[in-house]
C-alpha positions as CSV (number, residue, x, y, z in Angstrom):
1,M,-77.0,40.2,48.9
2,A,-74.0,41.6,47.5
3,Q,-72.0,44.4,48.9
4,K,-69.7,47.1,47.2
5,V,-67.2,48.6,49.3
6,Q,-65.8,51.7,47.6
7,V,-62.7,53.8,49.0
8,V,-62.9,57.3,48.1
9,L,-59.5,59.0,48.6
10,I,-59.8,62.6,49.9
11,D,-57.1,65.2,49.1
12,D,-55.1,65.9,52.5
13,L,-54.5,69.6,51.5
14,D,-57.8,71.0,50.4
15,G,-60.6,68.3,51.2
16,G,-61.6,67.7,47.5
17,P,-61.4,64.4,45.8
18,A,-57.9,62.9,45.5
19,D,-56.6,60.8,42.5
20,E,-53.4,59.3,44.0
21,T,-51.3,58.4,47.0
22,V,-47.9,59.9,47.0
23,T,-45.1,58.6,49.2
24,F,-42.0,60.5,49.8
25,S,-39.1,60.6,52.3
26,L,-37.5,63.2,54.6
27,D,-34.9,62.9,57.1
28,G,-35.2,59.1,57.2
29,V,-39.0,59.4,57.8
30,S,-41.4,58.0,55.0
31,Y,-44.7,59.7,54.5
32,E,-47.7,59.0,52.5
33,I,-50.1,61.6,51.4
34,D,-53.6,61.4,49.1
35,L,-53.5,64.3,46.7
36,S,-55.5,65.4,43.5
37,R,-53.4,65.4,40.3
38,D,-53.1,69.1,40.6
39,S,-51.8,68.8,44.2
40,A,-49.5,66.0,43.5
41,A,-48.1,67.9,40.4
42,R,-47.4,71.0,42.6
43,L,-45.5,68.6,45.2
44,R,-43.4,67.1,42.4
45,D,-42.7,70.6,41.1
46,V,-41.7,71.6,44.7
47,F,-39.2,68.4,45.1
48,A,-37.8,68.7,41.4
49,P,-35.0,70.8,41.9
50,Y,-33.7,68.6,44.9
51,V,-34.6,65.4,43.1
52,G,-32.5,66.5,40.1
53,H,-29.4,67.1,42.3
54,G,-29.9,64.3,44.7
55,R,-28.6,60.7,44.6
56,R,-31.1,57.9,44.2
57,L,-31.0,55.4,46.9
58,G,-33.5,52.8,45.2
59,S,-37.2,52.4,46.0
60,S,-38.1,52.2,49.8
61,R,-41.5,50.5,48.8
62,R,-40.3,47.2,50.3
63,A,-37.7,46.5,52.6
64,T,-36.0,43.2,51.8
65,S,-33.4,41.6,53.6
66,R,-31.1,38.6,52.9
67,P,-31.6,35.7,55.0
68,S,-28.9,34.9,57.7
69,R,-26.9,31.9,57.5
70,R,-27.9,30.1,60.5
71,T,-27.1,26.7,62.2
72,S,-29.3,23.9,61.8
73,G,-30.2,23.4,65.1
74,D,-29.0,22.8,68.7
75,G,-27.3,19.8,67.7
76,E,-24.9,21.6,65.6
77,A,-24.7,24.8,67.9
78,S,-23.3,22.2,70.5
79,Q,-20.8,20.8,67.9
80,I,-19.8,24.2,66.9
81,R,-19.2,25.0,70.7
82,E,-17.2,21.8,71.5
83,W,-15.1,22.5,68.4
84,A,-14.5,26.2,69.3
85,K,-13.4,25.1,72.9
86,S,-10.9,22.4,71.3
87,Q,-9.6,25.1,69.3
88,G,-9.0,27.5,72.6
89,I,-11.8,29.8,71.5
90,T,-13.8,31.2,74.3
91,V,-17.5,30.7,73.6
92,S,-20.7,31.1,75.6
93,E,-22.5,28.1,76.6
94,R,-25.7,29.6,75.4
95,G,-27.1,32.1,72.9
96,R,-26.3,32.9,69.1
97,I,-23.2,31.8,67.9
98,S,-21.5,34.5,65.7
99,A,-21.2,34.6,62.0
100,E,-17.3,34.6,62.2
101,L,-17.3,31.6,64.8
102,L,-19.7,29.8,62.3
103,G,-17.8,30.8,59.3
104,R,-14.3,29.2,61.0
105,F,-16.1,26.1,62.0
106,Q,-17.4,25.4,58.5
107,A,-14.0,26.3,57.0
108,A,-12.3,23.6,59.3
109,R,-14.9,21.2,58.3
110,G,-14.1,21.6,54.4
111,G,-17.1,23.8,54.0
112,Q,-19.7,21.3,55.4
113,S,-22.1,22.2,57.9
């Protein structure tokens, strides 16, 4: 037997049918609200003067990050620690190796990891 699931959006302001979900941010907090076309237009009208004078930061829909440069594993971490000690650099026996130390190690090896 086939099933059909239907999502019905309800305008969060007046309880009537909603046509779209509007996302906005204020004071570092992002909000999402389901609105009819008229309600969405009114919200955009309210924000228009502020948007017109504000600085655009870009889209906040998807947070992206660059992957960090990591060591290839415990073996390389041990090599980095040994190298650092031989250079008189204080380094902990465990834990994350700083990006600065990793960069110095790689530079000393001619850019190789």
